[in-house]
N, C-alpha and C positions, 0 to 999 in steps of 0.2 A: 228908190227905197228898195227894191227886187236887185237893183247893182247892189249897193251895202251887203243882203243877205248873203247873197254870191259869194262877197268876198270873205263875208264873218265863214262861211262854210269851208271856203278854202281854205282861212288862214288854222280853222280847226282838223283840220284832214293831215294840213302841213307839221301840226304840232303830235296830233296822234301818228302820223307815220316817223316824224323823230323818234317818238319815244319805244314805235316799236324796233324801231332800227339800232334803239339804245338795250332795248331790251336781247333783242335778240344777241349785240353782242356782247351783251355781260352774258349770258347762256354761253354763247362759244367758249369764252374766256375762263366761266365757271365751273362748268358741267363735270372737269374732271376733278376739281374738291368736293364737289359732292358726292357724285360716284365714291369716293373714298370715303365721305363721312357715312355713306349708303353700305358699301363694304366695312370699316369696321363693325358699323352697329351687325350687320352682316353673322360676323365672325363673331361676335361677343354672343349674341344669340344661341350659334351652335355650337357654341364651347360649353357652355353652360347646360347644354341638354345631351349633350355627347358628356361630360364630364361634372354629372352634380355633384356639388357639396356631400362629403359622406354624413354618416347618420352618427352621433355622439353613440359610446358605449354607456350601456348602462353600468351599473356599479357591478351589478352579478356576472356579467359581462366581461370586465376590468378584473375581478376577482379571479375567476376560467380562466381567465389569460396568466396571469402569475402563476396559478393553481398548477397550468398545463408547464409550464415554463419550468420552474422549478422542476414538475415530475420527472422534465425530458432529460436535467442538467446530472450530469455524470460526476460523483463528488469524488476529491481524490482519493485515493486505496490509504488504508490506516496504516499505522508504523508497523501492528501486528503484522498484518499481512506481508510486508514488505518484507519486514525478519524475516518469516518463512521462506517465501523464495530466495533469498539469498543462502541460509544456510540448509535449505532440505539436500542440493545436489552434495553436500558435505558428511549426509548423515548416512550413518548404518543402522542396524538392527543385527545383533549379538545374540544366539542364541549355542547353550553349551550343554556337553552330557559330560557327568560326571559321577561321583558319590556326595551325595551330602552328608548332612552334617552327623547320622545315623547311621552312614558308611552305606549307605543304600541306594543304588543307581537312581538317577534323576534328572531333570533338562530345568534346562533355568532360561530366560530371556532377560536381557539389558538392552544398554544404547550405547554409541560411542559414534565418534567426529573425526573425521580426516583432518591432519593438521600438517601434512607434507608431500612433495611431489611424488613422494616413495608410497602415497595413499598410506600412511606409518598411522593408529588409530587411537587417540586417546577414548579410554575405557577407568572404571572403579574397578581395584583388583578384586573387589569382591563378590564382582559379576564373573570373572573366570579363575578365582580362587579351587583350585580342584580338581579343574575340566582336565578331562579324556578328549575332548573332541570340542574346536570351537567354530563355528559354522557363522560366515557373514554374510549379511545381503545389503546392498549396493540401492538407491535409491532410481538409479536407472532400471531394476529388477534381477540385475545380475548377481550370482553370487559366487564365494570362495570360502573356503579353509583357512584357517587363523593362526598365529602358534603367538606365544608372550615370547617379546624378546628383551623387555622392560619389567620393571616393578618398581615401586615405592612405597613398600608396607607403611611409612609413618603417615602417609598420607593419602593411604587407599588408593591409588592411582596406578594403573598398569599401560603399556604401550603393545600393542599387537602390530605382527607383521603379514600381512596378506599373502598367500599365494597367488592369485589373480589378481591386475588390477580394474577397476572398471572402464569401460571403452575410456570415459575425460576423467582424468583425475580431478576432484576442486578443493581444495587445502580450502579450511575454514580462514578466517581471517582472526589473532587473535587481538583481542582490546585491553585496555588497563582497565582494573578493575582497581585501584587506587584513583581513578579520575571519578570513580564510582561514589555518591551519597546516597542515605536514607529517605528511603524515598520516590526514587529516581523506578523507574518502567524495568521489569524484567521479565523474560520470557523463557521459557520449558520446551526444547523439542523434542518429544522421545518415543517410547513406544510403551509407554504405562500398560500394566496386565496384558502384554501383545500386541495391542493396541497400535501399527506400526505408523509412526509418521504424524503424530499427534501434538499439538502444540496448548499451553496456556499461560497466561497472561499475570502477572501479579505485580509487584515494588519489593525493592531492597528492605531486610525490614532489621538489618544491623551487620556490624563488622568483627572481624575476632573474634568466635565465638566458639567455643568448647565445649564437643560433644562426647561424652564417657562410652565407649565400646564395651570394656568390662570393667573389673575390678583393676586391672594393670594396664589399662590401655586406654587412650583420650586421643581424637582428631582436635587439632587447636589451628587457629586461623583462620578459622571459615566463615565464609558469607553467609548471613541467614535470610530469605526470602520466605516469602509466603504464596509463588507462585507455583500454583496445583501442581503436585509430582506424585507418584505412587509408585509400588513395584515395577521395576521393566524402564523406568526414568533412569535407574542410575547409572553413571556413565555418560549421560548426555548431555551436552553443553546447557551452560545458564549464559543469554544472550542481554546485551542493548537494547539501544532501540536503534541500534544503526546495524545489529545483526552478525556484532562480534560478540566473542567468545569470551565472556569474562569467569568461567567458571565451569568445573565438573559437577554436574550433581552425586552427591557420596551418599546422602540420609534425607529421612524425615523424623521429626520428633512425634510420639504419641506418648503419655502418660500413661493410658490403659493400657497399654503392651500389645494395643493389638495394629496390622499390618497397612493402615492403611491412612490416607491425608489428615491432618486435623489444621493444617495454616502453618507449620513450620515448616521447612525445610532447609536444607544446607549444602553449598558448595563448594570444593576447594577453589580456591584463587587461581585461573589460569596462567598466574605469572611462578606459582609453585608447583604446579601439575605441568607444566610446559618441561621443565627441570628434568623430569623423568623421560620425557624423545630427546634430548641433548639439547634443549633450548637452553640460553642465558636465563638466569632470573634477571626481574628487571621489575 
């Protein structure tokens, strides 16, 4: 009996030994895999600790982000600001000294625009009519005297030639008034009431208008516009949205016979005005 018990014990020890040996062999072969699982788990845990999920924005925060983005956006420049930058180097302020209608010495202010590489200046004839001295002031701050070298009384157009040119001569680009339509944008740059380099914006109101000057004379073929102009704008350019000169401002209409703007201005089409400076009609 004792011998049987020792035999069972040896057999049991043998089986346990085999199991321990198998377990050790499995651990030797499987520990890299287990270590990889543990490492992956630790890596995931570390990632979520270092990079937690973002907190969703509230509706108010989203609205504020949109407002901030819109506030920081730079809008494109307006047509009027581009037109002003295009024409400004070609503008001149005209000051005259001479006798007024009553024969008394007086001063006048008007506008003009450079239209050639020689700095020939287009303006309205009535701006310089009767002047004994003409001074012009360029956009760069320089100035010069000028003389009347050509005139077209039927269209109230004059050409001035300056004694001194500006450092850089920038002739204006002449546009095509025949391409304009009623309702198109119209810009005026000039010196109303002596306020140099002023700009106003409006639209074309009509074409081929007639403006009686006196009982014997009337200007014809004029462009009508509602762009604000006042004394001092005369002789300055009327411009399209590309900054091209489509007319020379010549007059404003006012049934009250007061010399201020009420919404109706007139310009000589540039294809008519430029002919006084030697350009062909087009």
